[in-house]
N, C-alpha and C positions, 0 to 999 in steps of 0.2 A: 713565501719565505724564500722563494728564489730569488727574489731581488733584495731583501736582507743579505743575502750570503754573498751576494756580487757587490753590495756597496762596502760590505766589511772587506771585502779583497781589493778595491781599489781605495779604501784608507790605509790600509797596510804596506800597500804599496809607497807610502810616504814615511813609513816607521823606518830607523836604521837597520839593515838586514840584520837579522840574528836575535832583533832586542824585542820580540813578542814574547809574552810568558803566559802559560796555563789559558791559553786562547785569546789574552788581551794584551795590548799593547802593555808594558809595564808602566804603571802608575802610584803614585801615593794616593791611598784612601782616606788615611784618618792618623792622626796624631793623638797619644796618650800623655801625659805627664805623669807620675808617681805624687799621690796625693800629699803634699807637704815636704818634696823631696824632687825638683825641676830636672836634676843632674841623670835620675834615671827614665828612659823615655821609651814607651813602645809604639810603632809606627806600622800600621795597615798597611800592605802592599798587595797589587793585583797577584803577585807571585809570592806570598808569604808575609814574614815579619821582618823587620827589621828593629835592633834591640841596640840601645846605647848606655852607658851607664858613669860616660861623663860629657854629659851635656851635648852631646853631638859631636864631639870630636872625633871619636870611634864607631864603628858600627859593625852588627855582627847579624847575619841571615838565619832564621827560623824557614824552613818549607810546611806548606799547610797541614802536609802529615803529621805533622808534629802535633799543630791545635788538634787537628779532627775534624777538616773540613775540605771539600772539593769545590772545583768547577768556580762560576762566576758568582757565587756567595761570596761576603765579604761580613764577618763576625763583627760586632762591637765590644770594645773592652774597655775595661775599668782598672785602675792600678791604685790597690789599696794602700795606706799607709806604711803596712807590715811589708810590703813589697810583692803582695800577691798580685798576678796578673788574672783577671777574669774575663774569660770571652763567651758569647754567644753562640751556639753552631744548632744545627739541625739534628744534633744527637746529644742534646741536654748544653747544660749551663757547665762553665767549665774554668779549673782554677789551674793556676801554675805556681806553685810556693818555693821550687826548687833551682827556678830558671831554667829549668829543662824539659819537665813533663807536664803536660796539661791532662789532669784527670777530671771524669765528671764527678759535678759537686753535687747534681738537682737529684731529687729524689728515686727521677725517672727518666727514660730517653726523651724527652719532650723535646719540639721544638723551641729552643729559647733564642726569642726574636729579637728583643732590645733589654736592655739593662742600664742601671744609674747608681751613683756613690754619691751619699748625703754628704753634708758637712760636720765636723766634731758636733759635740765630744765621741758621738757611737760611729761614727762613719757608717751610718747603716747603707747595705747594698740589697738593691731590688734586681729582678729580672723577671720579664713577663714572657707566658708560657704561652705559645700560639698554637696547641695541638689540635688539631682536628680529630674526632671520633674516625676510628678505623673498624666495622664490626669484622672484618674478615681477621683481623690480625688481633681482634679482642682490646682495641686503644681506646681508652675513653676519652673523650675531650676534654679538654685543659686549658680555660684561658685566664688562670689565676696569675697575680701579680705576688711573686713572693718577697718575703723580707728576710736579711739577716743582719744582728748586730753582733756578729761574734766573728767576723772578717770571714764568711760564707760558710763556715764550719756546720751552721745549722741554720734550718729556715723552716722555724717555727711558726711563724706567722705567713697565712695568704687571703685573699681577697681577689674579686672582683665587680666590676659595676654587673648591676642588675638587668642587664640587655643583651639581645644576640650582640655577638661578634665573631668576626672570623680571623682579626689577625690585630696584633698590638703592631704600632708605627713607630712611636717614639715616647720616651720617658725622661723627664727631667724633675729633680729636685733642686728648689729655689736654697740658693748659697747661704743667704743669712735667716732662714727659717726652715729647719730640718723637718717641719710636719707637713711643710707645702709642698705638693707633686702637681707636675701635670700630666696626662696621658693622651696620647691619639693612639687611632685606629679605625679598622673600618669592618663593615658587615656587607654582606650579598644581599640586594633587595630587587625586586622584580624593575626590568628594564622598560622603560617605556614603548620599543617595538617589539619587545618580547624577550625572554631570555633573563641574565641577571649584569647588574651593574654595582659598583663599590659606591658605597654611602660611608663619607669621612664620619667620622667622632670624633668627641673630645671630651674630657675628663678631666676634674681636679678633687684632689685630697686636702682635707685640712688638717689629719690627725695619723700623718706617716702611713698613709695606706690602708687604713682600716675599714674607711667608708669613702667610695667616689660616688663624686655629685655629678651628674650630667651636665653640659654647659650649650646648651641650644646654639645653635648656628643661625644667625639672622643672615638670610641671604638676600637680603636689599642690602646689606653692607659687605659681604663677605661674597665674593665670586668663587661658586661652588659648583662646580658642572659634575654631569656622574662621572664617577671613576676617578675624580680628584683624590690627590691624598693630603693628607695633615701633618707636618712634623712640627714641635716643638723645637724652636733654633735657639733659644736665647732666653734669660729670665736676669733681671737687674739683679747686682750683686748686693746691692743694699734695698731692695723692695721686693718683696716677692709677691706683689700685686702688679709688678709690670714683668708683662711677656711678650714673648713675640711667636708667631708662628709663621708658616710657609705654606702656601698651594700651590701643587704642581700635577700636571697630568702623569708626567714620564719626565725621564732625564734631557730629552731633546726638547720638549713642549716651552713656552714662556711659563713664569712663574711670578707669585707675587708674595710680598711681605705685608704681616699685620700687624701692630700692636692693642694689648688691651692693657689699659692701667685701673681696670678694677677686678682682676682674678681670672680672667677670662671671659667675662661676663657678655663684654661688647668688644666689637674689634673694629679699627681704625685702619684703613690701606694705608701704606706709607712707601711702598718701591714695587713698580712693575717693571720684569726686565723680558725681552724676548728670548731668554735663555734660561737654561737653569741657574737659580741664584745659590750657588754650590758653597759658599762662603759665608759665615755670618759671626759677628762677635757684638757683646753687648759690653763696653768697658765701663768701668769704676766712674760715678758722676765725680768731678769736681766740686767739692764743699757746699755737696748738696743741690747742684745745678743738674742741668738736664745731663742726659747722658751721650756719649760718641758710641756711634753706630760704626762697623764697618761691614759691607756687604760686598762680595766678590762673586764673580763668575770666570768660568774658562775661556770665552769668546768674547765678551763684551766690557772687559775691563773691571773695575772697582770702584766704589764710591765710599763717602764718608759722611755721617749725619753730626753735627753737634748740637742737636736738638731734637732728641727721641725718634729722629724719624721724620720729622716736619718738613725739614728740607736736605738736598743731598749735593754734593761737591765731589765730582770724580776724581781720581785719584792720578798722579801722573806716572805713566809707565808700569804699571803695577805688573806681578806676574801675573800668570795665568791659573787661576786658585781654585783648587778641587776641595779645600777645606781650610779652615781657618780657626786657629786656636789661641787662647794668650795664656802664658805661664802668670807663674805666681810673682814675678820679677818684673811683668809687664811687658816682657817680648811679644811679640806679637809673630805664630809661627805658621808657614802657609804648605799644603800640597800643592805641588809646584810641579811642570812639564819636564820630567829629565831630559826626552828627546823629543815631544811635540808628535802631531799627527794630524802629515800631511800639511797643507797651508792653513785650515781652518785652526789649530791650535798649535802654533809656532812653540818650539823649545825655548827654555826657561835655561836650559843647560843643569839642571838641580831638581830633584824628587823634593825637594824642602829648602825652602828659604824662610828668613826670620828680617824683623826690622824692628827698631826701637822707634822708629819717626815717620813711616808710612812712605819714606822717600828713598832711602838707600836701601835695597836690599842685599842680605848675604847669604851665598850658598853653604848649605848645613851638611845636605847629603848629597851626594853625586852617585848614582847607580854603579859606573864604571871606576868609580874607588872604593867599591867594596872590595875585602881581600879575603874575608873567612867567613865560617857558617861558627853559630853557636857551640861553643866545647862542650860535650855532654860526656858522660860513663857509656861504655860500649852497653848494650841491651837497651837503650834509649832508642824511641823513633828517630829524634833529633841526630844520635850519633850513627844509627845503622841505615837510616834512610835516606835523612836530610844532608848530612855531612857527603854521602857517596854520590850526590846530587851536584855537589859543590861546583865540579870543574865543567860540568854539563851547563849550569848556570851563568858561571863568569863568562863563558865563551858568549853566550846570547847576550849578555847583558855588556860586554866589552871591558871586563872586569880582568885582573890580573892575580890569582889566587895566591894566597902566601905558600911560598917552597913547600912548606910542610905537606901540603895535599898530593904532591908529585903529580899535577897535572901536566899533560903533554903540554909542549908547545903548541899554540893554536895555528891552523894553516888553514888558507882559503877553500872551502870544500866547492866541487864543482857544482853549478847551476844545476837542477835536475827540474823535470815537469812534473806538476803536482799528481797524486797520487789520483785513482778515481773517486777519491773522499773529496776532490775538489780544489780550489789553490788553497783552501785553506784547512787542509788535510792535518790532523793533529798526530797521527801515527801511533805508537802504541809504547807501554813500558813507561818509564819514569823520566828518562829524557824527552820522549813524545809528548808527556806533561807540559813540557816547557818550550816545544815544539811551535811554530804558524800554526794557528788551531781556529777554528769556526769563532768567529770575532764578533758574531753577533751582540756577544756581552761585553762589549769595548764599552770603557769609561764614558763614550759621549754617546752612544746607540743603545746601549741598554738599558730597560727601565730598572729602575733599582728596586721594586717593587718585590720583596722578600717572602711569598707566598712558598709554603711546604712544597718540596718536591715531589 
């Protein structure tokens, strides 16, 4: 552990002073458009959320406490046509219906590890429970996949594959077939030298999640070492049988993309990178031809394929991508590097950038341009906790708060030696939650395996 702490401190030395948040450099983790209304956007950050209701022209911030999570965990969001924002947390599946408060809507305080929103007309909502048994606290194991067809008001249907499982990693619904879902996870199995390792598992449902069919993985075609993780990263918009997956060990190791054109039964390798393929999009096929695929990384550029992944061409000067999504209007929005991390990941001077031609990238969100927190009534966590933190958050991001917050004029504080906690000590209190902290969980170094704490 000591070498990880030392490495984290060295990397943070390349981050602008005051720019670290919640133990990690500020970074954009996810971008989620409201289904059917692209002007409303929820952006997951390493220091909370940014929300826009005007296509990204203005943004407001929510802190982690408003959602109900802490630390290096990153919720997965869904944004339904009604305007409800759903979030996975380690304390249940939650919904924000009033633009201010996330309330738990799952039947119990289970660890909701992943979710998915299906296409119309019913826009079925799914979340996966990854709750291990805890006899001491009388908590039963729960690895069901829950389904709602009334915007998360009730979850009358649940099912799970008939196989041992310890974690659900990814879940995706086919855009052109609401009955087709793909699911990945892993189970702990005995390791070759003793102890346990994780074994990646893959499933498909053809009836809206009622029954899950195991998909055996041919290791002669798929490189799947012990402890590897599988993520379903894309499904063709016009073909539910054409699905793509990523195989990785962690966020710092090489990764591979695979394609299946037969519902996940067989897989063909299409791209290998000596870094995490952190961004991937399948675009609509023109006139029934093969699809355009875009795959991006933070450190090794991005590439495009015009033939379902058979061949690839590097993009010219792309930003350093941590995610990539396509809006209904066909714009590509990327999680990019607002500040950069030392020399390994240079700054893009924006936390989100977008493009229509993959040549010109427009800055959409710069953290230093944020001015306010989401406005909510007294008595809400967002008002009482998050808004009260906004002056400190802005000071660290380098932004200027709106005058209504009455923040003190920032002054350069004297440099002080680290406390006994080390160079990355987090301090205490809400301000300490945003100070330089133990950065093992930073975007480039931390594994993104979300096991229950």
